[in-house]
PAFIMAR-338946 format. One record per residue (C-alpha): residue in one letter; x, y, z. Coordinates in pm, 1 decimal. Example, Ala and Ser with C-alpha at 12.3 -4.5 7.8 and 13.67 -1.06 7.14 Angstrom:
BEGIN
+---+----------+----------+----------+
| r |     east |    north |       up |
+---+----------+----------+----------+
| A |   1230.0 |   -450.0 |    780.0 |
| S |   1367.0 |   -106.0 |    714.0 |
+---+----------+----------+----------+
This chain:
BEGIN
+---+----------+----------+----------+
| r |     east |    north |       up |
+---+----------+----------+----------+
| M |   1538.9 |    198.6 |   1289.6 |
| P |   1638.5 |    361.6 |    948.2 |
| K |   1695.7 |    132.3 |    658.0 |
| K |   1973.9 |    113.5 |    410.5 |
| S |   1897.9 |    320.2 |     88.3 |
| I |   1936.7 |    221.0 |   -272.1 |
| N |   2153.8 |    531.2 |   -290.3 |
| D |   2399.3 |    381.8 |    -32.0 |
| I |   2507.1 |     68.7 |   -236.0 |
| D |   2694.8 |     13.4 |   -551.2 |
| V |   2464.4 |    -97.9 |   -833.0 |
| A |   2697.6 |    -99.7 |  -1129.3 |
| N |   2648.4 |   -406.6 |  -1342.9 |
| Q |   2401.1 |   -527.9 |  -1076.6 |
| T |   2040.7 |   -631.3 |  -1142.7 |
| V |   1810.9 |   -437.4 |   -911.9 |
| I |   1452.8 |   -566.9 |   -877.2 |
| M |   1259.7 |   -264.6 |   -743.4 |
| R |    901.3 |   -290.3 |   -609.4 |
| V |    719.5 |     25.1 |   -716.5 |
| D |    353.9 |    141.6 |   -686.7 |
| F |    230.3 |    208.5 |  -1032.9 |
| N |   -122.9 |    154.1 |   -933.2 |
| V |   -232.4 |    454.8 |  -1138.8 |
| P |   -579.7 |    557.2 |  -1264.9 |
| L |   -647.4 |    445.1 |  -1623.4 |
| E |   -927.8 |    548.2 |  -1855.2 |
| N |   -962.1 |    375.2 |  -2196.0 |
| G |   -600.2 |    266.9 |  -2147.4 |
| Q |   -474.8 |    623.6 |  -2094.4 |
| I |   -318.7 |    722.2 |  -1769.0 |
| T |   -513.8 |   1015.7 |  -1616.5 |
| D |   -280.1 |   1082.3 |  -1313.9 |
| D |     92.5 |    984.6 |  -1325.5 |
| R |    207.5 |   1127.2 |   -993.9 |
| R |    297.2 |    776.9 |   -855.2 |
| I |    535.5 |    714.8 |  -1147.3 |
| E |    693.8 |   1056.0 |  -1111.7 |
| M |    740.6 |   1009.4 |   -737.6 |
| A |    939.3 |    679.6 |   -814.8 |
| L |   1165.5 |    849.1 |  -1060.7 |
| P |   1451.2 |    961.9 |   -821.4 |
| S |   1525.5 |    596.2 |   -732.9 |
| I |   1480.5 |    477.3 |  -1080.5 |
| K |   1730.2 |    738.6 |  -1209.3 |
| S |   1969.7 |    656.7 |   -923.0 |
| V |   2002.0 |    297.5 |  -1047.3 |
| I |   2015.4 |    353.8 |  -1414.8 |
| D |   2241.9 |    650.2 |  -1398.1 |
| R |   2504.5 |    458.5 |  -1193.1 |
| G |   2500.5 |    166.9 |  -1449.7 |
| G |   2253.9 |    -68.3 |  -1271.9 |
| K |   2012.9 |   -304.5 |  -1461.5 |
| L |   1661.3 |   -220.6 |  -1335.2 |
| I |   1369.7 |   -450.0 |  -1318.7 |
| L |   1044.3 |   -273.2 |  -1217.9 |
| I |    760.1 |   -466.4 |  -1067.4 |
| S |    413.7 |   -335.4 |   -959.5 |
| H |     47.8 |   -417.9 |   -927.5 |
| L |   -234.2 |   -242.8 |  -1108.0 |
| G |   -591.2 |   -264.2 |   -995.8 |
| R |   -756.9 |   -587.2 |   -886.5 |
| P |   -744.9 |   -857.1 |  -1152.1 |
| K |   -760.4 |  -1128.7 |   -887.8 |
| G |   -505.3 |  -1360.3 |  -1026.5 |
| Q |   -638.6 |  -1342.4 |  -1388.1 |
| V |   -480.7 |  -1182.7 |  -1694.9 |
| K |   -707.1 |   -877.3 |  -1791.9 |
| A |   -595.6 |   -635.1 |  -2057.7 |
| E |   -736.4 |   -324.4 |  -1884.6 |
| F |   -488.1 |   -390.8 |  -1599.2 |
| S |   -183.9 |   -427.0 |  -1813.4 |
| L |    130.4 |   -227.1 |  -1712.1 |
| Q |    210.1 |   -167.4 |  -2081.5 |
| P |     83.6 |    204.8 |  -2071.9 |
| I |    292.3 |    271.8 |  -1750.9 |
| A |    600.4 |    125.6 |  -1939.0 |
| T |    522.9 |    370.3 |  -2236.2 |
| R |    474.5 |    668.7 |  -1996.1 |
| L |    791.9 |    587.9 |  -1798.0 |
| A |    997.4 |    594.8 |  -2126.9 |
| E |    863.0 |    943.7 |  -2182.4 |
| L |    939.7 |   1068.2 |  -1833.7 |
| T |   1297.8 |    918.2 |  -1836.7 |
| G |   1388.8 |    980.1 |  -2181.6 |
| T |   1511.9 |    622.6 |  -2180.2 |
| P |   1385.8 |    317.9 |  -2370.9 |
| V |   1179.8 |     89.6 |  -2139.6 |
| A |   1148.0 |   -272.4 |  -2225.4 |
| F |    815.6 |   -453.1 |  -2122.1 |
| A |    772.9 |   -821.3 |  -2057.8 |
| A |    407.6 |   -959.0 |  -2100.3 |
| D |    449.0 |  -1188.1 |  -1809.0 |
| T |    616.6 |  -1187.7 |  -1454.5 |
| V |    818.3 |  -1509.0 |  -1410.0 |
| G |    765.4 |  -1684.1 |  -1749.3 |
| E |    992.2 |  -1741.5 |  -2034.0 |
| E |    953.4 |  -1387.9 |  -2187.0 |
| A |   1037.9 |  -1223.4 |  -1852.3 |
| K |   1347.7 |  -1442.8 |  -1807.7 |
| K |   1467.5 |  -1375.2 |  -2166.9 |
| Q |   1432.0 |   -997.9 |  -2131.9 |
| V |   1615.1 |   -993.2 |  -1794.5 |
| Q |   1903.5 |  -1179.1 |  -1955.9 |
| E |   1909.8 |   -921.2 |  -2239.4 |
| L |   1902.8 |   -615.1 |  -1994.8 |
| Q |   2202.9 |   -398.1 |  -2020.1 |
| P |   2362.4 |   -157.5 |  -1765.2 |
| G |   2143.9 |    147.2 |  -1749.9 |
| G |   1844.8 |    -31.1 |  -1891.0 |
| I |   1491.0 |    -55.3 |  -1763.6 |
| L |   1252.1 |   -355.5 |  -1782.7 |
| V |    894.5 |   -341.8 |  -1661.2 |
| L |    737.3 |   -681.2 |  -1583.2 |
| E |    359.4 |   -732.1 |  -1638.5 |
| N |    115.6 |   -677.9 |  -1352.8 |
| L |    207.7 |   -890.8 |  -1041.9 |
| R |   -152.9 |   -950.0 |   -963.6 |
| F |   -200.9 |  -1138.1 |  -1290.2 |
| H |    -25.6 |  -1421.0 |  -1097.0 |
| P |   -222.7 |  -1573.1 |   -808.3 |
| G |     92.0 |  -1610.4 |   -611.0 |
| E |    118.5 |  -1235.2 |   -547.1 |
| K |   -170.3 |  -1193.7 |   -322.7 |
| A |   -122.8 |  -1537.5 |   -171.9 |
| G |    223.3 |  -1443.9 |    -63.7 |
| D |    355.4 |  -1761.6 |   -247.9 |
| T |    715.3 |  -1833.3 |   -175.2 |
| D |    778.3 |  -2020.7 |   -503.9 |
| F |    647.9 |  -1705.6 |   -699.9 |
| A |    875.9 |  -1501.5 |   -472.9 |
| A |   1176.7 |  -1722.3 |   -540.3 |
| S |   1125.9 |  -1696.3 |   -913.1 |
| L |   1134.1 |  -1322.2 |   -898.2 |
| A |   1436.5 |  -1325.9 |   -665.1 |
| S |   1628.2 |  -1540.1 |   -904.8 |
| M |   1634.5 |  -1262.5 |  -1148.2 |
| A |   1823.5 |  -1000.3 |   -939.8 |
| D |   2116.0 |   -922.7 |   -715.9 |
| I |   1949.1 |   -648.6 |   -514.0 |
| Y |   1589.9 |   -590.7 |   -385.4 |
| C |   1465.1 |   -238.7 |   -347.2 |
| N |   1120.6 |   -146.9 |   -184.9 |
| N |   1013.1 |    173.1 |   -330.2 |
| A |    619.5 |    109.6 |   -297.0 |
| F |    501.5 |    266.0 |     24.9 |
| G |    145.7 |    237.0 |    -83.7 |
| T |    164.9 |   -137.7 |    -35.2 |
| C |    404.2 |   -150.4 |    256.9 |
| H |    117.2 |   -242.3 |    493.6 |
| R |     51.3 |   -563.2 |    284.6 |
| K |    212.3 |   -905.6 |    285.6 |
| D |    194.1 |   -972.1 |    -77.3 |
| A |    470.0 |  -1190.1 |   -225.8 |
| S |    664.4 |   -892.9 |   -369.2 |
| M |    661.3 |   -716.8 |    -44.5 |
| V |    758.4 |   -972.9 |    202.4 |
| A |    837.4 |  -1325.4 |     52.9 |
| L |   1054.7 |  -1169.5 |   -230.8 |
| P |   1293.1 |   -988.1 |     -3.9 |
| Q |   1305.6 |  -1295.1 |    241.7 |
| A |   1397.9 |  -1510.4 |    -79.9 |
| M |   1687.8 |  -1274.3 |   -149.1 |
| G |   1873.2 |  -1427.3 |    145.5 |
| D |   2193.1 |  -1230.5 |    229.9 |
| Q |   2171.8 |  -1017.1 |    -90.0 |
| P |   2113.7 |   -637.5 |    -36.9 |
| K |   1746.2 |   -545.3 |     57.6 |
| V |   1710.4 |   -168.4 |     67.0 |
| V |   1453.1 |    107.4 |     48.7 |
| G |   1411.9 |    351.4 |   -234.1 |
| S |   1390.7 |    724.9 |   -178.6 |
| L |   1013.2 |    747.7 |   -175.8 |
| V |    973.5 |    484.4 |    110.4 |
| E |   1261.1 |    645.8 |    284.8 |
| T |   1087.1 |    991.9 |    271.3 |
| E |    750.1 |    840.5 |    386.5 |
| I |    906.3 |    664.1 |    687.5 |
| K |   1086.6 |    989.7 |    780.0 |
| F |    771.5 |   1187.9 |    790.7 |
| L |    506.1 |    949.3 |    890.9 |
| K |    703.3 |    777.1 |   1149.3 |
| E |   1011.5 |    969.8 |   1272.0 |
| V |    873.3 |   1323.6 |   1250.7 |
| I |    530.7 |   1234.9 |   1408.9 |
| E |    718.0 |   1029.0 |   1693.0 |
| T |    936.1 |   1334.4 |   1780.9 |
| P |    739.1 |   1639.1 |   1652.4 |
| E |    820.8 |   2005.3 |   1710.9 |
| R |    534.0 |   2152.9 |   1912.2 |
| P |    259.6 |   2246.1 |   1915.7 |
| F |    164.5 |   1930.9 |   1697.8 |
| V |   -186.0 |   1957.4 |   1552.8 |
| A |   -363.4 |   1668.6 |   1371.2 |
| V |   -659.2 |   1740.1 |   1137.3 |
| L |   -869.5 |   1435.7 |   1093.5 |
| G |  -1179.7 |   1405.0 |    861.5 |
| G |  -1356.6 |   1165.7 |    644.2 |
| A |  -1678.3 |    983.4 |    682.3 |
| K |  -1653.9 |    736.8 |    973.0 |
| V |  -1512.4 |    736.7 |   1321.0 |
| S |  -1461.4 |    359.4 |   1285.5 |
| D |  -1207.0 |    416.8 |   1000.4 |
| K |   -997.4 |    637.1 |   1237.4 |
| I |  -1050.0 |    483.8 |   1584.2 |
| T |   -701.1 |    360.5 |   1614.2 |
| V |   -546.4 |    667.9 |   1461.5 |
| I |   -725.4 |    892.8 |   1703.1 |
| E |   -619.4 |    671.9 |   2005.8 |
| N |   -262.8 |    679.5 |   1891.7 |
| L |   -255.2 |   1059.5 |   1823.3 |
| L |   -411.1 |   1140.6 |   2152.7 |
| N |    -90.8 |   1018.7 |   2314.0 |
| I |    131.7 |   1235.2 |   2068.6 |
| C |    -70.4 |   1553.4 |   1965.6 |
| D |   -145.7 |   1870.2 |   2148.4 |
| Q |   -468.5 |   1910.8 |   1954.5 |
| I |   -681.7 |   1713.4 |   1724.9 |
| L |   -929.2 |   1887.2 |   1491.7 |
| I |  -1220.0 |   1691.7 |   1392.9 |
| G |  -1414.3 |   1743.6 |   1070.4 |
| G |  -1589.1 |   1554.3 |    795.9 |
| A |  -1890.7 |   1346.0 |    855.9 |
| M |  -1730.4 |   1173.0 |   1141.5 |
| A |  -1769.3 |   1489.2 |   1343.7 |
| F |  -2149.4 |   1425.9 |   1365.6 |
| T |  -2107.1 |   1106.6 |   1549.9 |
| F |  -1912.4 |   1298.4 |   1818.3 |
| V |  -2169.2 |   1579.2 |   1826.5 |
| M |  -2457.0 |   1331.0 |   1857.6 |
| A |  -2262.9 |   1156.5 |   2133.0 |
| R |  -2255.5 |   1476.4 |   2349.6 |
| G |  -2623.8 |   1527.8 |   2291.1 |
| G |  -2625.8 |   1756.2 |   1974.1 |
| K |  -2902.7 |   1738.0 |   1714.0 |
| V |  -2763.3 |   1656.0 |   1378.1 |
| G |  -3071.9 |   1614.4 |   1152.9 |
| Q |  -3003.6 |   1365.1 |    868.6 |
| S |  -2620.6 |   1389.9 |    901.7 |
| L |  -2423.8 |   1057.2 |    862.9 |
| V |  -2393.5 |    919.5 |   1200.9 |
| E |  -2251.1 |    572.6 |   1328.6 |
| K |  -2493.3 |    519.0 |   1616.1 |
| D |  -2318.7 |    205.5 |   1713.8 |
| K |  -2000.6 |    414.4 |   1780.8 |
| L |  -2157.4 |    672.6 |   2010.0 |
| D |  -2017.3 |    517.7 |   2331.7 |
| L |  -1678.7 |    492.3 |   2159.3 |
| A |  -1702.7 |    868.4 |   2070.9 |
| R |  -1772.0 |    948.5 |   2427.3 |
| S |  -1486.2 |    751.8 |   2535.8 |
| L |  -1243.3 |    918.4 |   2292.1 |
| M |  -1360.1 |   1267.3 |   2408.9 |
| D |  -1300.3 |   1162.1 |   2774.9 |
| Q |   -953.3 |   1022.9 |   2682.4 |
| G |   -893.6 |   1350.4 |   2497.0 |
| Q |   -932.3 |   1576.9 |   2793.4 |
| G |   -998.8 |   1875.6 |   2577.4 |
| K |   -759.6 |   1774.9 |   2300.0 |
| L |  -1043.2 |   1704.9 |   2051.4 |
| L |  -1178.7 |   2016.3 |   1895.4 |
| L |  -1523.7 |   1958.2 |   1716.4 |
| P |  -1685.4 |   2189.4 |   1461.8 |
| V |  -1923.7 |   2466.4 |   1598.3 |
| D |  -2109.6 |   2511.8 |   1276.1 |
| A |  -2191.0 |   2308.8 |    964.1 |
| H |  -2266.7 |   2388.2 |    600.7 |
| C |  -2584.3 |   2199.1 |    551.4 |
| G |  -2808.9 |   2086.5 |    266.7 |
| D |  -3156.6 |   1924.3 |    237.3 |
| G |  -3009.6 |   1672.0 |     -1.6 |
| F |  -2680.0 |   1527.3 |   -126.3 |
| S |  -2647.5 |   1743.3 |   -442.6 |
| E |  -2506.7 |   2081.6 |   -563.7 |
| D |  -2850.4 |   2226.8 |   -615.2 |
| C |  -2992.2 |   2138.9 |   -278.9 |
| Q |  -3129.0 |   2396.0 |    -35.5 |
| K |  -2826.5 |   2513.6 |    172.9 |
| Q |  -2801.2 |   2667.9 |    518.6 |
| I |  -2527.4 |   2739.7 |    777.3 |
| C |  -2620.6 |   2574.9 |   1109.5 |
| S |  -2511.5 |   2539.5 |   1459.7 |
| V |  -2358.7 |   2200.0 |   1457.5 |
| D |  -2575.5 |   2107.4 |   1764.5 |
| E |  -2892.4 |   2244.7 |   1606.3 |
| I |  -2913.7 |   2094.0 |   1253.7 |
| P |  -3277.9 |   2092.3 |   1135.8 |
| E |  -3430.8 |   1746.1 |   1108.6 |
| N |  -3460.8 |   1781.3 |    722.0 |
| M |  -3104.0 |   1861.3 |    659.9 |
| L |  -2763.5 |   1698.3 |    676.3 |
| G |  -2412.5 |   1839.3 |    730.3 |
| L |  -2199.7 |   1842.9 |    427.2 |
| D |  -1903.5 |   2049.8 |    523.3 |
| I |  -1762.1 |   2241.7 |    827.5 |
| G |  -1905.1 |   2597.0 |    861.9 |
| P |  -1724.4 |   2926.8 |    821.1 |
| E |  -1685.5 |   2977.8 |   1195.2 |
| T |  -1532.7 |   2629.9 |   1231.8 |
| A |  -1290.7 |   2701.4 |    939.6 |
| S |  -1182.3 |   3028.7 |   1104.7 |
| R |  -1125.5 |   2848.3 |   1440.0 |
| F |   -938.4 |   2562.2 |   1276.6 |
| G |   -728.1 |   2816.0 |   1092.5 |
| D |   -627.8 |   2998.5 |   1409.6 |
| V |   -511.6 |   2675.6 |   1568.9 |
| L |   -316.4 |   2578.7 |   1266.2 |
| S |   -151.5 |   2914.5 |   1239.8 |
| T |     39.5 |   2854.0 |   1561.6 |
| A |    131.8 |   2480.8 |   1499.9 |
| K |    487.5 |   2375.0 |   1442.7 |
| T |    385.8 |   2033.0 |   1316.9 |
| V |     71.3 |   1949.7 |   1134.1 |
| L |    -71.0 |   1622.1 |   1015.4 |
| W |   -392.0 |   1614.1 |    801.0 |
| N |   -584.0 |   1292.0 |    715.0 |
| G |   -927.8 |   1335.5 |    570.1 |
| P |  -1136.1 |   1599.2 |    408.8 |
| M |  -1367.2 |   1841.8 |    606.0 |
| G |  -1664.1 |   1775.5 |    386.6 |
| V |  -1787.3 |   1666.4 |     44.1 |
| F |  -1487.0 |   1849.6 |   -142.1 |
| E |  -1581.8 |   1704.9 |   -475.2 |
| M |  -1907.2 |   1882.4 |   -475.1 |
| P |  -1905.9 |   2275.0 |   -454.7 |
| P |  -1988.0 |   2469.3 |   -255.4 |
| F |  -1919.6 |   2195.7 |     16.1 |
| D |  -1549.7 |   2213.3 |    -71.2 |
| R |  -1496.4 |   2528.1 |    124.0 |
| G |  -1419.1 |   2386.8 |    461.1 |
| T |  -1145.9 |   2159.9 |    303.4 |
| R |  -1012.5 |   2440.8 |    103.6 |
| A |   -998.8 |   2670.4 |    408.6 |
| V |   -803.0 |   2407.3 |    600.8 |
| A |   -572.4 |   2337.9 |    300.9 |
| E |   -492.1 |   2706.4 |    275.7 |
| A |   -433.7 |   2733.7 |    654.2 |
| I |   -186.1 |   2452.8 |    631.3 |
| A |    -21.1 |   2583.0 |    337.7 |
| S |     11.8 |   2935.1 |    482.6 |
| S |    153.5 |   2799.6 |    811.6 |
| Q |    527.3 |   2778.0 |    904.5 |
| A |    484.5 |   2423.4 |   1038.3 |
| T |    620.8 |   2103.8 |    909.1 |
| S |    306.9 |   1976.2 |    723.6 |
| I |    230.2 |   1621.3 |    642.0 |
| I |    -68.2 |   1527.8 |    429.2 |
| G |   -161.5 |   1167.5 |    497.7 |
| G |   -254.1 |   1024.6 |    163.0 |
| G |   -591.9 |    926.6 |      9.2 |
| D |   -842.2 |   1206.0 |    -13.2 |
| S |   -641.3 |   1459.0 |    160.8 |
| A |   -359.6 |   1421.5 |    -87.1 |
| A |   -610.7 |   1447.9 |   -366.5 |
| A |   -764.2 |   1750.0 |   -217.2 |
| I |   -427.7 |   1934.0 |   -156.9 |
| T |   -316.3 |   1856.0 |   -510.8 |
| Q |   -653.3 |   1952.1 |   -675.3 |
| M |   -663.5 |   2273.2 |   -485.4 |
| G |   -305.9 |   2373.3 |   -586.6 |
| F |   -144.5 |   2370.3 |   -251.1 |
| E |     83.7 |   2066.6 |   -304.8 |
| D |    398.9 |   2270.7 |   -347.0 |
| R |    324.8 |   2470.5 |    -27.7 |
| V |    323.8 |   2176.9 |    214.3 |
| T |    622.4 |   1971.1 |    332.0 |
| H |    517.2 |   1614.3 |    246.4 |
| V |    219.5 |   1454.4 |     61.2 |
| S |    209.0 |   1084.1 |    121.0 |
| T |    154.5 |    844.6 |   -171.7 |
| G |    -11.9 |    579.6 |     43.3 |
| G |   -379.6 |    589.5 |    149.2 |
| G |   -412.0 |    265.0 |    350.0 |
| A |    -35.6 |    255.3 |    434.8 |
| S |    -45.3 |    605.8 |    565.4 |
| L |   -339.4 |    521.5 |    780.5 |
| A |   -179.2 |    204.2 |    913.0 |
| M |    152.6 |    377.0 |   1003.4 |
| L |    -54.1 |    655.0 |   1177.8 |
| E |   -217.9 |    378.5 |   1382.5 |
| G |    134.0 |    285.9 |   1500.8 |
| Q |    138.9 |    -42.0 |   1301.6 |
| S |    481.2 |   -212.1 |   1214.2 |
| F |    523.9 |   -340.1 |    865.8 |
| A |    681.6 |   -680.6 |    786.1 |
| A |    775.9 |   -541.5 |    451.4 |
| F |    980.6 |   -277.8 |    612.5 |
| E |   1117.7 |   -482.4 |    906.1 |
| I |   1286.6 |   -737.6 |    672.2 |
| L |   1497.5 |   -480.9 |    498.6 |
| D |   1865.7 |   -411.1 |    582.5 |
| D |   1924.8 |   -166.0 |    865.2 |
| A |   2126.6 |    145.4 |    779.7 |
+---+----------+----------+----------+
């Protein structure tokens, strides 16, 4: 069921506590990719432009309940001020005296970033007292952190519970993610084609089982394809295979009744490096001394043909070792085919999102998810407590 949006409620002179996902990569205190901050901006601006007082809360890294300078949100607050053109206050704690003082001083249109939630052990523990302290600071709760929606951290579940009858809404980022990863996939325009890659079948078992009931075709690439190939009797050389999942792979192929399309060739190497000896091999006849590191050109062409006729496309997982040329060619070919199609195209977070952005196709697809684990969980058909607790539209 759709949830009420931050854009639907009056925030003037109200204090909004917004859970965002500012878990951005840092090197020597410098942000190397601020996409997650930029994706949160529409809802941030919606609050401050309408005279709301905004408290932003997020985690960063895995400090495990300890204060660690390298995981401070201070650089994020600085970058946010640059992006918004608005002064951004920063509190060096979450529920302590400094945070409370800065919340009291917050003016309409003002922004305050609290320190890393995970510096407090109560966040990961889902502690209700910690959540209640956060809730006491605000009039409205807004979940704009899709990347952690599958978790039950205090800021995701106990905090909105502690808000009682006060408004509990979604931000535009979460609203968009739910629209594409749930609503579009549940009622897709057909043909609906999924492209699944990555290293392990075990990581995608539930996703494949769920999508077999929904998709018209599932294209399998990445190292996980070799488990399927071996399961049907192919010779895969030194390719990565989950031998304990061969029976499962056979079962999935039986369930698929022709829906699963496997590679026909592979770009192989005699080692995991750019300067290895390379060879294009039949996927069923990979030499004993070689391993598959990417889908081959014939597979890329076949996948492209299927994608060209699709009306809805979901992509989760690269086709090969896309960080290491020339084994990025298969992933690039798939990215280009999706970008060139007329389909509603959904890129399911994680490595797929990194690849589509790195290769310059981000502006030519419909939606790139900000959530890796959350995207996968939603594609598995899971329900999220953090989402269910919010106010229905």
